[in-house]
C-alpha positions in Angstrom: -0.1 -0.1 0.0 1.4 3.4 -0.9 2.3 6.0 1.6 -0.1 8.5 -0.1 -3.1 10.3 1.0 -6.1 9.2 -1.0 -7.8 12.6 -0.9 -5.0 15.1 -1.3 -2.3 13.0 -2.8 0.2 14.0 -0.4 3.1 11.6 -0.3 6.7 11.1 0.7 9.2 14.0 0.2 12.9 14.0 -0.2 15.4 15.6 2.3 18.6 15.4 4.1 20.1 15.0 7.4 23.0 17.4 7.9 25.7 16.3 10.5 27.5 19.3 12.2 30.5 19.1 14.5 32.1 21.9 16.5 31.1 24.4 18.9 28.9 27.5 17.8 30.5 30.8 17.7 28.0 32.4 20.0 28.9 29.7 22.6 32.5 30.4 22.5 33.7 28.0 19.8 35.4 28.4 16.4 32.1 27.7 14.6 30.4 24.5 13.4 31.2 22.6 10.2 29.0 20.1 8.1 30.8 16.8 8.2 28.2 14.7 6.3 24.8 14.9 4.5 22.7 11.8 4.1 19.4 11.3 2.3 16.2 10.9 4.1 12.3 10.8 3.5 9.7 12.9 5.1 6.6 10.6 5.3 3.2 12.1 5.6 1.2 11.6 8.8 -1.5 9.1 7.4 -4.5 7.9 9.5 -6.7 5.1 8.7 -10.3 6.3 8.8 -13.6 4.9 8.3 -15.3 7.2 5.9 -18.4 7.5 3.6 -17.1 7.2 -0.1 -19.5 7.0 -2.9 -22.3 6.0 -0.7 -20.6 3.2 0.9 -18.4 3.0 4.2 -14.9 1.9 3.7 -11.5 2.5 5.2 -9.3 5.0 3.6 -5.8 6.4 4.5 -5.8 10.1 4.8 -3.4 12.8 6.0 -4.2 14.7 9.0 -4.2 17.8 7.0 -7.2 16.4 5.2 -9.0 15.4 8.5 -8.3 19.0 9.8 -9.7 20.6 6.7 -12.9 18.6 6.9 -12.4 16.7 3.5 -13.5 13.5 5.1 -17.1 12.7 5.7 -17.0 10.2 8.7 -19.2 7.0 8.6 -22.3 7.2 10.5 -22.6 5.3 13.8 -24.0 1.8 13.5 -27.5 1.5 15.0 -28.1 -2.2 14.2 -28.9 -4.4 17.1 -29.3 -8.1 17.3 -32.9 -9.4 17.5 -34.2 -10.3 20.8 -34.5 -14.2 21.4 -38.1 -15.5 21.0 -39.9 -15.9 24.2 -41.0 -19.6 24.9 -44.8 -20.1 24.7 -46.1 -21.9 27.8 
């Protein structure tokens, strides 16, 4: 399953981790220096939500931004109850 929001299309983004060494100048050092840059991925904050899609209730993976914006129509609460057992006739 792709790490992608089904409503907004938000997906993973590329970025990098920057490793620095040394003491900052404002703390009394001679300054920090970059020693390594490694690639990383920023993943979207996806949540599995029960929603109403095309008239049917199903689970979709949605980003929290879509939830906050109100793009998701939540599924109605279930009102069905089991039928009462039949009383014995005496």
